[in-house]
N, C-alpha and C positions, 0 to 999 in steps of 0.2 A: 225460587225467584229466578228471574230471566234477565241476563245481562244484554246490552245493547252494542252491536259491533257498527262500527262507523265505516261507510263506504262513500265514495264520491261518484254521482251519476252525471253523465253529460246530458243536459237538457235538450240537446239538438239530435243526437243519435242514439242515446240511451246506453251507451258503453260505460262500463264501471272501472273504478281505479280504488286501490287500497290507500292511496294518498292524494291530497288536493294538487293539482298542477293548473298552472296557467293556461296551457293548451292541451285540449283533449287529445290523447295518444291514438284515439281509434279514428275520429274525423278531421282532426286539425284546427277544429274552431277554438277561438280564444274566449275566455271568461265564461264558460258554460258548465264547468264542474260544480256540482251542488252537493251539499252534505246530504246523506241518506242513512237513517239508523235502521240497522236490521236486528230485531231480537234474535238471541241464540240461547239455546238451553244449556243450563249449567249442570245437568245431570252427568253422572259419571259415564265415562267409556265403557265400564263394566257394570256388572249387575242388572239393574233395570233396565238399562238400553238393550242389554243381550236379549232379555225375555221380550221388549217391545220389537225387536228386530224378528224374532222367531214368531211372534203373533202376526206381524206385518207380512211375512212371507207365506204364513199359512192361509192369510185372508185375501192375496192377491189372487186375481183371476185373469187367466189368458185364454182368449178365444179365437177360433179360427175365423178370419175374414170371409170366407165363403159361406159360414153358417150365420153370419149376422143377417137380421131381417131389415134390410134397407127400404125405408118408405118415404115417400115424398111428404113433407111436412105442409099441411094446408096453410095457405097465405090468408091473411086478412086484408082484403081490398079496401083501402080507405075512401075512394071515390073521388078523389083529387088526382086525375089523370097523370099529370107530369110528375106528382111525387111517387105514385105507384111504379111509374116507369122507371125512376132513379133508383128505387128500392129493390128493383127486379122483379115486380108484379105485385108487390103489396108487402105487408109487415109479416114477419115470423115469430111465431109465440117463443120466447126465450131468447130472441135475437137482441143484441146490444149495438146501439149505433151511437157515433159521434158526429156532430154537426157544428161547423165553425164557419166564421166569416167576419167581416168587418163590424164594429159596432153600429147598430141601427140599420143594418141591411135588410132585415127582416127574419131572422131565425126564430124569435119568440112568436112573432106574428103567424108565421108558418105553422108552428107547432101547436098553437092555439087552435087554429082552423082544423088541422088534423085531429086534435082531440075532441072538437066539437063533432066532426064527422063520426067518429067512433062511438061518442056517447048516444048519437042519433041512431046508430044500429043497435043500441041496447047493451054496449059494452062499458066496463067500468074504466075509468081513466083517473089518473091523479097527477096534478102539476105541482112539483116542488120548486119554489123560488126563493133563491138565495140571495139574489140581488135587489128585488123589488118587493115591497109589501103587499099584502093581499089586494088593498084598495087600489094600487096601482095596476095591478093584473086585471082586476075587475073594470077598471076605466078602459084599459086596452079592449078587452071583451066587447064593452058596450060600444066604442067608436067602430070595432068591425061588424057591429050588428049580430054578433054570436049569442045564441040562446044559452044562459048559463046554467040552466036547468040540468042536475045530474053531474055536472063538472066538479070534480074535488080539488081542493087547492090547499096547500100546505107551505107556510112561509117559515122556512127552518134551514140552518146551516149544521147542525150536528148530527154526524153520521148515525149515531147510536139511535136517536130519536126517529130519523128516517127510516131506519131497520125496522125498528118497532112498528111504525104506521104501516110500512109494506106487508108485515107479518100478520097485523090485525086485520086490515081493510083486503087484502089480496087483490089489488087492481090488476086488470089485464095490461093496461098501458100505463107508463110512468115517463114523466120528463124531469130531468135534473138541470134546472138552469141556474148557475151553470156548475160544472165540476170543480172549478177552481175556487168556488167560495165555501166548500164543504171542508169540515175539519173532524177529526177523531179526537175525543178526550182521553184515549189511550196513548195518544202521541204527544210530545211537547213543542213541537214545531208549529209555524204559523200556517194558517189556509192559504192555498196557492203554492205552497212549497212542493219540492219534488217527493218528500217523504208523504205528505197529506194526499197529494193528488193520486199516486201510486197505491196507497194503502185504501183510500175510498174507492176508488174505481174498480179495485180488485174484488173488495168485499160486495159492493153492489152488483157487480156482474156475477159473482158466485150465486148470490141470492136471486138474481134473475133467471139463471139458469136451472136452478133447482125448483122454482115456483112457475116455470114457463111464463115469466112476465116479459113482455116488450118493453126494452129500456132506451131511452134516448138521453145521450148527454149533450149539452150545449157546452162548447168550448171556447175559451178566448184565443185571439190571434196575438202574434208578435207583431213588431213594426216592419218586419219584413213580409208580413202576410201569411207566416205558417202558423201552424196550431201551437199555442204555447203548452207548456209543461213536458214532462218526459216522453221520450220517443215510444216508451213502452205503452202508453196510453192507446197509441195507435195499434199496436199489436194486439192488445187485450180485446179490443171490440172487434165485432164481425163487419161492421160498415162504418165508412169513413165518408162523410158528406161534405163539400164545402161550397160556399156562396162565392159567385164569381160576377163579374160585371163592373160597370161604372156606377158608383154610388150617386152621381148625378143625374143619372138616367132613370126612368121608370121601369126599366127591364131588369130582371134577376135571373141568373144562371146557376143552377145547382149541379154539381158534377160529383159522381161516385168515383173517388180515388182507390176505394178498396170495397169489395163486396163479396162475401163468401156465399151469397144466396143469389147472386145475379151478375150481369156484365159490369166489367170495370169501365171508367170513363163514359157511363151513360149520362146524358144531358137532359135536365129538366129546365123548360123556359117558362119563366112567369112574368106577369107585369104587376107593378104594385099600384094599387088603387086605393080610394079612400075605404074601400071594404076588404082590404087584405090582398093576398097575392092571388092573381087569376091565371090559370094555364093559358099558354098560346098554342092554338091549334095548328097554325102554320108558322112555325119559328123561322124559317126561310126567310120571311118577308122582313124581319126586322135587322137582318145582317146584310140587305141588299139595299144601296142608295139608290134614291130615285133622281135620275138625270134626264133632263129634256132631251138632250143630244149626247152622243157618247164623247167621253172626256178621255184624254191621254193619261196614262198611267193607272188605269182602273180595269181590273180583270176579275171574273167570277169564277170561284172554284167550287168544287163538291168535296167536302171532307165528311168523314165518318166519324160520329160521336157515338160510341157504343153500338147499338143496333140499328141507329137512325142516320140517314144521310141528310147532311144540311148543306145549303148553298151560303157561301160567304163571299162577300166582295173584299178582295185584296187591293189596295191602293199603294202607289209608289211615288214618290217625287224626287226627282234627280236634278240637282242645281249645281252650279259652280261653287266652288269653296274659296275662301279668302284665307284659309288656316294652313299651316304647315301640314298637319294631319286632318284628312277629311273625316267628317261624321259619319257614323253608321249607327243608326237608330231604328229599332223594330219595336212597334206596340202589338202584343197579342201573338207574337211569333217569336221563334228562338233567336236570341240576339246573336250568339256566337255563329250560328248556321249562316247567318247573312253574308259575313265575311267570306266565308268559304264558298258561298253560291257566286259571290262577286269575281272570285279568283276563277271559277269554272267558267263562267260568262266570257272572261277576257281570254282564257286559254283556248276554249273551243268554239267560241263564236265571234271573237275578235272585237268584242265590245268593251272599252276600257272605263273604268270609273274611278282611276286613281287620283284625279284632280276634281272630283265631284262629291258632294254631300248626298247621301242616299238615306231616305226616310221610308220606312214601310209600315203600313197599319193595316189591321183586320178591323173591319167596320163592325159596330155593334157591341164592342167590348168582349167578344169571344176570344179565348186563347186556343190557338191552334199548336198541338204538339206533334202531329204526325208528319212525316216527311213528304207526304204527298202533296204538300203545299209548295214544294221547292219550283215546280214547272211555273205555276201561278205568279209567284214572286218574281221569277227572272223574266217573263213576258211582261208583267206590269213595269218593270224597270226599263225595258227595251221600248216600251211604249212611251214611257215618260222621257227618255233620252231623245228619241225621235220625234217626240211632240205630235205622235200619231196614234189616235185610239183604235183599239182592237175591233174586229168586225162585230156588228150588231148580234146579239142572241148568243155568244159564244161562251162556252163553259171549258175549263181546263183542270186537270189534275194529273199527278205523276211525280215520281221521286227523281231527283237529277244526280247521277254519280259523279265521282270526281274525274272520270275519263269522259264526260259528256253524255253518256248514255242515260236514256230515259227508262226507269225501271217500273214495273207494274205496282199498283195499289191493290189492298185487299178490297173484295166486295165492289168490283168495277162495274158489274152489270146493275147491282142496285143504285150506285151514283148515276150512271146514265139514264135509268128510268126515272129517277127523280127530277133531273134536269128536264127530260122531255114532258114530264107531268106539269112542270111550271112554265112551259112555253118556251124553252130555249131550243134552237135550231141547229147549232153547230157545235162540236165537241172536239177538242185535241187532247188526245189519250195515249198512254203508252201501247205499242203495238200488241203487247201480251193482253191488254185489257180490252181490245177490240172484239164486240159482240160477234157471235157466230152468226146470227140471224139479225136481219136490220131491224132498228128501232123506229117505230113510226113517228114521223116528223123530226127525226134527229139524224143530221148528217155528221158521221163520225170520221175523224181524220186521225189514223194511227200514225204514230211517229216512234223513231228508234233513237235519235240523236238531237241534242240541244239545236244544233243548227237547223235541223228539219222543222222543228217547231216554230223557230223565228221565221223562217221562209213561209210558212204556212200562213202566218198572221200578215205578212207583208204582202203576200200574193192575193189573199182575199179581198 
């Protein structure tokens, strides 16, 4: 017989505790500790356990790393360019991925399209639906114009039955939609609990690794926009993908937050149509607003998303406040960093905003996390304050330090070449990113200080 030891696991950080607490001792979040039952063996510390320990010691194998035959795993190219880009070049046999996003944003739609492409290549695929019936999945496939021939479907939430189906049919590609709906009959907790999610994901991952099956989990998200369930779920899988973008827009962004087989923060851009998700060949076009004339408070920056540079328009609006505390609001950019940049702008450029509301927005719903957006944000604020647009055809990138210096950004040459390819004629960049040889059609203005960058846009 086996007993169950009770632990309490934080659903936000995955930390464990032997007793329930209102506040997680690891991350400090409130009301996130959930009960988790860990089966423990009741065998004696002596006798059989001693023989088992001896057999384990004899069976363990330690090898020299230099003698390991390291081979590149051949990838399975799906044929959807943006999806293959986010995955690092294609699917890896035995790889386990987790994809999350808001309800109705297109997770199931994308995976059905991926599944149809693989079946068209002669590969076997299985779609396990725990939220929808077989008829609902068939209706979606019909709306998308997908040929259902060869696509296997299973509407089931019991883990043991799903494992039996995977062993019996041996599919090369499996979709679990979603992991929060599965339950194991060996556990007495409800589906979606920490215990069930942890056990179901671990067992399916172990099965996928031993059978070289490519497995994709669909995950729910919380009201804060994070993946629901224990944090250990993200540690188990090889790749974590997340849908971004405005649900009211037709554009969808997929970002890789974790990828053991490719670049992190790689971005795939799609457009939602009546025939499913279509890849965008020139994603910079959707992040640039079309103005007939230059408008104040608008600056174009070059951001690096994974291996691809993208041009994004950063807009700023500065207006007088009628409140004791001025508003500081940013959409698509770091909220806390905005206050720091305004302090740098006041100290090192003499531009004060203590009596102004400041609003900053990244066009297109993209989220910019790299500090190379600092210079674009500050120049857009200066342009809005002076009600004077920046010069035509100008792009900007660079990190701003607390001392007012402009720090270099990685892959500066690739950013400049992308800007020149899209027809931009001027660029304000950190001096360390100045190209050694001229770039045709692009006038590069290197700067070292924030005041120099502001003077450059005023003189142009």
